[in-house]
C-alpha positions in Angstrom: 24.4 -9.5 7.8 24.0 -5.8 8.7 20.8 -4.6 10.3 19.5 -2.6 7.3 19.8 -5.6 5.0 18.1 -7.8 7.7 15.4 -5.2 8.1 14.9 -5.1 4.3 14.6 -8.9 4.0 12.1 -9.0 6.9 10.1 -6.2 5.2 9.9 -8.1 1.9 8.7 -11.2 3.7 5.7 -9.4 5.1 2.3 -9.5 3.5 1.5 -6.0 2.3 -1.6 -3.9 1.8 -1.5 -0.8 -0.5 0.2 1.6 1.9 2.7 -1.1 3.0 3.6 -1.9 -0.6 4.1 1.8 -1.3 6.1 2.5 1.8 8.3 -0.5 1.0 9.0 0.8 -2.4 9.8 4.3 -1.0 12.3 2.8 1.5 14.1 1.0 -1.4 13.9 4.2 -3.6 15.6 6.3 -0.9 18.1 3.7 0.2 19.1 2.1 -3.1 17.5 4.0 -6.0 15.6 2.4 -8.9 16.7 -1.2 -8.5 15.2 -4.4 -9.7 13.6 -4.8 -6.2 11.9 -1.4 -6.7 10.7 -2.4 -10.2 9.3 -5.7 -8.8 7.3 -3.8 -6.2 6.0 -1.3 -8.7 5.1 -4.0 -11.2 3.2 -6.0 -8.6 1.2 -2.9 -7.5 0.5 -1.7 -11.1 -0.7 -5.2 -12.1 -3.2 -5.0 -9.2 -4.8 -1.8 -10.7 -8.5 -1.1 -10.4 -10.3 0.3 -13.3 -10.8 3.6 -11.4 -7.0 4.1 -11.3 -6.0 2.9 -7.8 -3.1 0.6 -7.7 -2.1 -2.3 -5.3 -5.8 -3.4 -5.0 -6.3 -6.2 -2.5 -9.4 -8.1 -1.4 -10.9 -5.1 0.3 -10.7 -2.1 -2.0 -11.8 0.7 0.3 -8.7 2.9 0.7 -8.6 6.2 -1.2 -5.2 7.7 -0.5 -3.1 4.6 0.5 -2.6 3.6 -3.2 -0.7 6.9 -3.7 2.1 5.7 -1.3 3.8 4.1 -4.3 3.2 7.0 -6.6 6.6 8.6 -6.5 8.3 5.2 -7.0 6.1 4.6 -10.1 7.2 7.9 -11.6 10.9 7.2 -10.8 10.5 3.7 -12.4 9.0 5.2 -15.5 11.7 7.8 -15.8 14.6 5.3 -15.3 13.2 2.5 -17.6 11.2 4.5 -20.1 8.5 1.8 -19.7 5.0 3.3 -20.3 3.5 0.7 -18.1 4.7 2.5 -15.0 3.9 6.0 -16.3 0.3 5.0 -17.3 -0.2 3.6 -13.8 1.0 6.9 -12.3 -1.2 8.9 -14.7 -4.3 6.9 -13.8 -3.5 7.1 -10.1 -3.2 10.9 -10.3 -6.4 11.2 -12.3 -8.2 9.2 -9.6 -6.9 11.4 -6.7 -7.6 14.6 -8.5 -11.0 13.9 -10.1 -12.6 10.8 -8.6 -11.5 10.4 -5.0 -14.3 11.2 -2.5 -13.6 14.4 -0.6 -14.9 16.9 1.9 -16.9 19.9 0.7 -13.7 21.9 0.5 -11.9 19.2 -1.5 -9.8 17.3 1.1 -9.4 13.6 0.4 -11.2 11.0 2.5 -9.2 8.1 3.7 -11.8 5.5 2.7 -14.6 5.3 0.1 -16.9 3.8 2.6 -16.5 6.4 5.4 -16.4 10.2 5.3 -13.2 10.5 7.4 -10.0 12.5 7.1 -7.0 10.5 8.4 -3.6 11.8 9.5 -2.0 8.9 7.6 -2.8 10.7 4.4 0.0 13.2 4.9 2.5 10.5 3.8 0.4 8.9 1.0 -1.0 11.7 -1.1 0.9 15.1 -1.0 4.4 13.6 -1.9 2.9 11.9 -4.9 0.9 14.9 -6.0 4.0 17.1 -5.7 6.3 14.6 -7.5 3.6 14.3 -10.3 3.9 18.1 -10.7 0.7 19.3 -9.0 2.2 21.3 -6.1 -1.0 23.3 -5.8 -3.0 20.2 -5.1 -0.4 18.9 -2.7 -0.4 22.1 -0.7 -4.2 22.2 -0.7 -4.3 18.7 0.9 -1.5 19.6 3.4 -3.4 22.7 4.5 -6.7 20.8 4.6 -5.4 18.0 6.7 -4.0 20.7 9.0 -7.4 22.4 9.2 -9.2 19.2 10.3 -6.6 17.6 12.5 -4.0 20.0 13.9 -4.3 21.3 17.4 -2.8 24.8 17.4 -2.3 24.8 21.1 -0.3 21.6 21.6 1.1 21.5 18.1 0.1 17.9 17.4 -2.3 16.1 15.0 -5.3 14.0 16.0 -5.8 10.8 14.2 -9.2 11.0 12.5 -11.8 13.6 11.6 -15.4 12.3 11.0 -17.1 14.5 8.6 -20.5 13.1 9.2 -20.3 13.8 12.9 -18.4 17.1 12.4 -16.2 15.9 15.2 -13.2 13.7 15.7 -13.5 10.0 15.0 -10.4 9.6 17.1 -9.0 12.7 18.8 -5.9 11.0 20.2 -2.5 12.3 19.2 -1.3 9.0 17.8 2.5 8.9 17.6 2.8 7.1 14.3 0.1 9.3 12.8 2.2 12.4 13.7 5.2 10.6 12.3 3.4 10.0 9.0 2.8 13.7 8.8 6.4 14.7 9.6 7.8 12.3 7.1 5.3 13.4 4.4 6.1 17.0 4.9 9.8 16.2 4.8 9.4 14.6 1.4 7.4 17.5 0.0 10.0 20.0 1.3 12.7 18.1 -0.6 10.9 18.5 -3.9 10.3 22.3 -3.6 11.9 24.8 -5.9 14.4 26.8 -3.9 12.8 30.0 -5.2 9.3 29.0 -3.9 9.6 31.1 -0.8 5.9 31.2 0.1 5.4 27.4 0.2 8.8 26.7 1.7 8.2 29.2 4.5 4.8 27.7 5.2 6.0 24.1 5.3 9.1 24.8 7.3 7.1 26.7 9.9 4.5 24.0 10.1 7.0 21.1 10.3 9.0 22.7 13.1 5.8 23.4 15.1 4.8 19.8 14.7 8.2 18.4 15.4 8.6 20.5 18.6 5.1 19.5 19.7 6.0 15.8 19.4 9.5 16.1 20.9 8.0 17.4 24.2 6.9 13.8 24.7 10.2 12.0 24.0 11.2 9.7 26.8 14.6 9.5 28.4 15.2 6.2 26.5 14.6 8.0 23.2 11.2 6.4 22.5 7.7 7.7 22.7 4.3 6.4 23.9 1.8 5.2 21.3 -0.4 8.1 22.2 2.2 10.8 22.6 0.7 12.6 25.6 -0.7 9.4 27.3 2.0 7.7 29.4 -0.4 4.9 30.1 -0.3 3.8 26.4 2.4 1.4 25.4 5.9 2.4 24.6 6.3 2.5 20.7 9.3 2.2 18.5 8.3 3.5 15.1 7.5 7.2 15.9 11.0 7.5 17.1 12.3 6.2 13.8 10.0 8.6 11.9 11.1 11.6 13.9 14.8 10.6 13.6 14.3 10.4 9.8 12.7 13.8 9.8 15.5 15.4 11.8 18.4 13.8 9.9 16.9 15.0 6.6 16.1 18.4 7.9 19.6 19.0 9.4 21.2 17.6 6.3 19.3 20.1 4.1 20.0 23.0 6.4 16.5 23.9 7.6 16.7 22.3 11.0 19.3 23.2 13.6 21.9 20.7 14.6 20.5 21.0 18.1 17.9 18.5 17.1 20.4 15.8 16.5 20.5 14.8 20.2 16.9 13.8 19.8 17.5 11.9 16.6 20.6 10.1 17.8 18.8 9.0 21.0 15.8 7.8 19.0 18.0 6.0 16.6 19.9 4.1 19.3 16.7 3.0 20.9 15.3 1.8 17.6 18.5 -0.2 16.8 18.2 -1.9 20.1 14.8 -3.2 19.0 15.9 -5.1 15.9 15.8 -8.8 16.5 17.9 -11.6 14.9 15.6 -11.9 11.9 15.7 -8.2 11.2 12.2 -7.4 12.6 11.9 -4.1 14.4 10.1 -5.0 17.6 7.8 -2.8 19.6 6.3 -0.8 16.8 2.6 -0.1 16.5 1.8 -3.6 15.3 -0.3 -5.4 12.7 -2.9 -6.5 12.1 -5.0 -3.9 14.1 -2.2 -1.5 15.2 -3.6 -1.3 18.7 -0.7 -2.9 20.5 3.1 -3.4 20.4 4.4 -5.7 17.7 5.8 -5.8 14.2 4.6 -3.9 11.0 5.8 -3.1 7.5 6.1 0.6 8.3 8.3 -0.3 11.3 10.7 -2.0 8.9 10.4 0.9 6.3 11.3 3.6 8.7 14.2 1.7 10.2 15.7 1.6 6.7 14.7 5.3 6.0 16.2 6.4 9.3 19.4 4.6 8.8 19.7 5.9 5.2 19.2 9.5 6.3 21.6 9.1 9.3 24.3 7.6 7.0 23.9 10.3 4.5 24.2 13.0 7.2 27.2 11.6 9.1 29.1 10.7 5.9 28.9 14.3 4.9 29.7 15.9 8.3 
């Protein structure tokens, strides 16, 4: 069995919260298309809908933007099958994010409905869905808002959490996976832009390259990164390497990143491949359940699949 299939089976074996279900669906969407596996994931999430429009609801129903991680997959499922069940779930999810989700005074989505916090994770969850739904203006508003609250213009990296009640950071650390969420989310939005949309394209490409360059300054010789990018005392982490490799392969493939970046992607990819165990689990990622130590996590599986898919598409065409 090849590593991608083993990683997929390991991913599908894991218990999943809203963002994990959505990211699993996105990995299958990008690697395989609208398959029965994708429809199963979308069906399960939509069946767990809350009356307010959020999907994938579990025992704790506190997350605001994590349900949107499966949004693009829901839309693709609706388009492929013609089944109104998926479209209605996407419509209700969009209405929630646009009109009901708790937000800052300037309209930027909070990560939870119990805390007034902006999280870097949201870059991957909300803007790609909003863009795929057709509301590019709202997607760009959220991207720029997350940048306003979290991006350090001096070091070109994103902090993890802004606490709106404290008017200060809830967690100032430049968390590696958090910056990876942002890079991958921006990558997905860029892929959806109209080629004639020069204004948004210029903004996003400039922002992505600044963020990417800021992160790459902290890549280790072995291709990996520390959990806190600029803190070598934090543990060595696998997933941000996968997220950055995915970003680079997609960017070089689409012509907006220089091939010079490939050395970073290839080194990260090799290191990540060396971390896949016999059961297909990617070891050494920022691990569940609390993501404070090295371990295994759904997103570690997801980004191995996404990285390998992006690398395959690039190298098969070059």
